[in-house]
C-alpha positions in Angstrom: 0.0 0.0 0.0 1.4 3.4 -1.0 1.8 6.1 1.7 -1.3 8.3 2.0 -1.2 11.8 0.7 -1.0 13.8 3.9 -2.5 16.9 2.3 -5.6 15.0 1.2 -5.8 13.2 4.5 -5.6 16.4 6.4 -8.4 17.8 4.3 -10.6 14.8 4.9 -10.0 14.5 8.6 -10.4 18.2 9.2 -13.7 18.1 7.4 -14.9 15.3 9.7 -13.8 17.1 12.8 -15.9 20.1 11.9 -19.0 18.1 12.8 -22.0 17.1 10.8 -21.4 19.2 7.7 -19.1 16.9 5.8 -19.8 18.2 2.3 -16.1 18.2 1.2 -15.7 14.5 2.3 -18.9 13.5 0.5 -17.7 15.3 -2.7 -14.3 13.6 -2.6 -16.0 10.2 -2.1 -18.4 10.9 -5.0 -15.4 11.7 -7.3 -13.9 8.3 -6.4 -17.1 6.6 -7.4 -16.7 7.8 -11.0 -12.9 7.5 -11.2 -11.8 4.9 -13.7 -8.1 4.8 -12.6 -7.9 3.7 -8.9 -4.2 4.8 -8.8 -5.4 8.4 -8.8 -7.6 8.0 -5.8 -6.4 7.9 -2.2 -9.7 8.0 -0.3 -10.1 4.2 0.0 -6.7 4.0 1.6 -7.8 6.5 4.3 -11.0 4.5 4.8 -9.1 1.2 5.3 -6.5 2.8 7.6 -8.8 5.0 9.7 -12.3 3.4 9.3 -12.8 2.8 13.0 -12.0 6.4 13.9 -14.2 7.6 11.1 -17.3 5.7 12.3 -16.9 6.9 15.8 -17.2 10.5 14.6 -19.6 10.3 11.6 -23.4 10.1 11.9 -25.0 6.9 10.7 -26.2 8.7 7.5 -22.7 9.8 6.6 -21.2 6.3 7.2 -23.6 4.9 4.6 -21.8 7.1 1.9 -18.5 5.6 2.9 -19.9 2.0 2.9 -21.3 2.5 -0.6 -17.8 3.5 -1.8 -16.3 0.5 0.1 -18.6 -1.9 -1.6 -17.6 -0.7 -5.1 -13.9 -1.0 -4.3 -14.4 -4.5 -2.9 -16.5 -5.7 -5.8 -14.2 -4.5 -8.5 -10.9 -5.0 -6.6 -9.9 -1.3 -6.8 -7.3 0.5 -4.8 -4.8 -2.4 -5.0 -7.0 -4.9 -3.2 -8.2 -8.3 -4.5 -11.9 -8.5 -5.5 -14.2 -9.6 -2.7 -17.7 -9.8 -4.2 -19.1 -11.5 -1.1 -18.1 -8.7 1.2 -19.2 -6.1 -1.2 -22.7 -7.6 -1.4 -22.9 -7.9 2.4 -22.1 -4.2 2.7 -24.8 -3.3 0.2 -27.3 -5.5 2.1 -26.4 -3.8 5.3 -27.2 -0.4 3.7 -30.5 -1.9 2.4 -31.8 -2.7 5.9 -30.6 0.5 7.6 -33.8 2.3 8.7 -34.9 5.6 10.2 -32.8 7.7 7.8 -33.3 11.5 7.9 -30.9 13.2 5.5 -31.5 13.3 1.7 -27.9 12.1 1.1 -28.5 8.9 3.2 -31.8 8.2 1.4 -30.1 8.6 -1.9 -27.3 6.3 -0.8 -29.8 3.6 0.3 -31.8 3.7 -3.0 -28.5 3.4 -5.0 -27.5 0.4 -3.0 -30.9 -1.2 -3.6 -30.6 -0.5 -7.3 -27.2 -2.1 -7.4 -28.5 -5.2 -5.5 -31.1 -5.5 -8.2 -28.5 -5.3 -10.9 -26.4 -8.0 -9.3 -29.2 -10.4 -9.8 -29.1 -9.9 -13.6 -27.2 -12.2 -16.0 -23.5 -11.6 -16.4 -23.5 -8.9 -13.7 -20.1 -10.3 -12.6 -18.5 -9.4 -15.9 -19.4 -5.7 -15.9 -16.4 -3.3 -15.7 -16.2 -0.6 -13.1 -16.5 2.3 -15.6 -19.6 0.7 -17.2 -21.6 0.3 -14.0 -23.5 3.6 -14.2 -24.5 2.9 -17.8 -25.6 -0.6 -16.9 -27.8 0.8 -14.1 -29.4 3.3 -16.4 -30.3 0.5 -18.8 -31.3 -2.0 -16.2 -34.6 -2.7 -18.0 -32.8 -4.3 -20.9 -31.0 -6.9 -18.9 -32.2 -10.5 -18.1 -33.1 -12.2 -14.9 -33.6 -15.9 -15.6 -34.9 -17.7 -12.5 -38.2 -17.0 -10.8 -36.6 -16.7 -7.4 -34.2 -14.0 -8.7 -37.0 -12.2 -10.5 -39.0 -11.9 -7.3 -35.9 -10.6 -5.4 -35.1 -8.3 -8.4 -38.6 -6.7 -8.2 -38.4 -6.5 -4.4 -35.2 -4.4 -4.5 -36.5 -2.2 -7.4 -39.7 -1.5 -5.4 -37.7 -0.5 -2.3 -35.4 1.7 -4.4 -38.4 3.3 -6.0 -40.1 3.9 -2.7 -36.9 5.7 -1.6 -37.0 8.1 -4.5 -35.0 6.4 -7.3 -35.6 7.8 -10.8 -34.4 4.6 -12.4 -36.2 1.9 -10.4 -39.8 3.1 -11.3 -38.7 3.3 -15.0 -37.6 -0.4 -14.9 -40.8 -1.4 -13.0 -43.0 0.6 -15.4 -41.3 -1.1 -18.4 -41.6 -4.5 -16.7 -45.4 -4.1 -16.1 -46.0 -2.7 -19.5 -44.1 -5.5 -21.3 -44.8 -8.3 -18.8 -41.1 -8.8 -18.0 -39.2 -10.1 -15.0 -41.9 -12.5 -14.0 -44.7 -9.8 -13.9 -48.0 -10.0 -15.6 -48.8 -7.3 -18.0 -50.5 -4.3 -16.4 -50.7 -1.2 -18.6 -52.2 1.0 -15.9 -49.6 0.0 -13.3 -46.8 0.4 -15.9 -48.0 3.9 -16.8 -48.2 4.8 -13.1 -44.5 3.8 -12.5 -43.3 5.4 -15.8 -45.1 8.7 -14.8 -43.4 8.5 -11.4 -40.0 8.0 -13.0 -40.6 10.8 -15.6 -41.5 13.2 -12.8 -38.2 12.4 -11.2 -36.4 13.3 -14.4 -35.9 9.9 -16.0 -35.7 10.6 -19.8 -36.2 7.0 -20.8 -39.5 6.8 -18.9 -40.6 10.0 -20.6 -39.8 8.5 -24.0 -41.7 5.3 -23.1 -44.7 7.4 -22.2 -44.5 9.4 -25.4 -44.2 6.2 -27.4 -47.2 4.6 -25.7 -49.3 7.8 -26.3 -48.3 7.9 -30.0 -49.3 4.2 -30.5 -52.7 4.8 -28.9 -53.3 7.9 -31.0 -52.4 6.0 -34.1 -54.8 3.2 -33.1 -57.6 5.6 -32.5 -57.0 7.3 -35.8 -57.2 4.0 -37.7 -60.4 3.1 -35.9 -62.0 6.4 -36.8 -60.8 6.2 -40.3 -62.3 2.7 -40.8 -65.6 3.9 -39.5 
């Protein structure tokens, strides 16, 4: 393990000691989530070396942000460590069952973890590369979940993520109900309800699906009137 960058470490620890407003820490962690080259990131080294001290100071909500980053590093084996998919999944599952959250950041972290847990149930999830994860989550509706047991669990995680405010989960659920996918029976009304929810949260794919459905219905009505 390389020696931690003391300037970066001082920044992180100083931010923590200021109290509950750890905006700088959160931003540095978020940057590491999207970084493709783990050699450029030092945050995980700090987390491994000083995790016990961090968790004594941080609020439960702030600890979730760190745990989400830790799960990614463990799953993909970033930061010079060997991949540990079992530990990564256990961390995500612990985030999933954390309750009584107050801050928006904690709720966002929880719904992201639930969305990732749903993704891990899809075919060939183990082969996805770190820098392709976000794209895979955004296109979760196009993936396959083969067994009935996994499909039920997949829908359960998506429903939880949707209930916690995810813009992606209701898009996937809306698509699933509309198309009768992932073990669900077709239900156009329920599909539309979920797609409208996702669209209101800013999901462009859901908006496109709604527009497509409306166009098809208008075309059908036009043909019926024309025949009459």
